[in-house]
N, C-alpha and C positions, 0 to 999 in steps of 0.2 A: 504493499499499500504505499501511496505516496500523499504527503500533504497537500492539501489544496485550499485555498480560500473559503470554498463552499464546504469545508468539512466542518465536523461538529467537534468543539474544543472543551475539554474538560481539564481543570486544574486539580492536581494532587497535591495535598499538603501534607507535611509531617516532620517529625523531627529527625537529627541526622545520628542521634544516639538513642536508638531504640531496641527493644529484644528481638531475639531470632523469630519468636512468633510474629510480631509485627511485620518484620522484613518479608515472611512467607507469606502473610496476607496481603501485603502491597505487592509483590511480585505475581500472585495470581489476580489480583484486581487489574493489574496491567495487561496481562494476558486477556481477561475477559473483555477489556475496554477495546483492546486491538482486535478481537475477533468480531466486535460490534461496530468496526470503522471509526472509532473515536481517535482524536488526536488528542494525546496525552501532553499535558503542560505541567513542569515541575520547577523546582529551585535548581536543578541541574547537577546537583553534587551528590553526596554521600547519603546513607540512610534510607528513608523512604523514598525520596527522589530518585535514588540509583535502583531500587528494588522495583518500583513500579516502572521505571524505565526500561530495567532489563525485561521484565515480562512482556511489555508491548513491544519492544523491538524484536525480541525473539519470536514473538507471535506476528512479526511482519508488519506492525504498526508504526505509525510515525510519532516521535517524541521531541518536544521541544523543552530545552532548559535555559531559563532565564537566571544567569549567573550574577551574584554580587560583584565580582570583580572585571577587570579588564581583560584577564588572560584567559582564553578559552581552554587552555590547558587543565585549568581546574575542574573541568566538566567530566561527568562520568562517562564512561565507554559507551552508553547505551543510547545517546543521542542521536537523533538524524540531524538535529540543528542546536547549536549553542548561541544564546544571544548573551554577548558580554557588555554588561552595562556600565561598570565602575561606580555603581550607585550604593554599593553596600546593602544593609539590611532594608534599606529604602525600597529595594526592588521587589520586596514582599508584596507591595500593592500590586506590582505588574504581574506578578504570578497568579494573584487571586482574580484580578480582572480581566486575565485572558482566558478563563474559561466560562463556558455559559453555565456550567454547574463546577461546584468545587466538593471534592471529597476531602474529609480531614480525617487523618489518623493521629495518633498520640505524638506529642511533640512539646516542645517548652514555649518561650515567649515568642519566638519568632512564628512559631506555628499559630499562635493564639492572634499575633498582629495580622497574618493572612486570614483567619478566620474572621475576624473584626472587619477587616478591608471587604471580603466577600459579604457579608452581612450588611455593612453599610451602604454597599453597591447594589443591593437587592438581589444578590446572587442565590439561587437555591443551594444549600448545603447538605451533602450527605455524610454523615459521622460515623466513623468505625473505629470506636475506642478514642475518641478525642475529648476535648475539653468540655464539660458539662456547664452549659449555660443555660440560664432560665429563659424561658418565653417572655417576649416582651409585649405580647398582645395579638389580637387577630390580625393587625396591619402588618405585623412582621413576618418573614418568612419563616426564621427560626431553622433548626438542625433537624433534618429528619435521620433519625438514629436507626443503624442497622447492624447485624450482628456477623455477618459473613462477607467475603469478596462478592459472591454470587448475589445476595440481597443488595450490594451496593451498586453492582453493575445494573441490575433490573430497576433500581430507584434513579439511576443516572438515565436510563433510557427514557424512564417514565417522564422524568422532568425534562429531558430534553424535547421531547414529543408535545410538551405542555407551551413550549417557548415558541 
């Protein structure tokens, strides 16, 4: 598969220091998204970004990494495109805003900031073991909580079909 401007883009966010179970879930999700012709957007480095990119890449999918630095050499090897920004953690907004839907795994404050940017921008968010944030009322989209990569992929497709 090759990326095109008309493809469906999903941002996947999560920590760079996560346990092996989370990495396996992220890799499985990457495969499932690629099988559904979804273009995967991540922060482009290690951890969840690398695992989901590996899964998608190995399944023939397109993967885009939006890097904090100016050196594409910091990118994980599973990207079809690496965007060097030189913006540091400020690039978290770009990761979140480049998905029509955002899937959030466990992570630290960088993940929380991406999650906040997604919600502030009105993006639907699918949560697989991520931050537990309270609903803010019926006008807010909130987080669709799921328990498996399969459930996450189904929720992503359902949300993409609504947009």
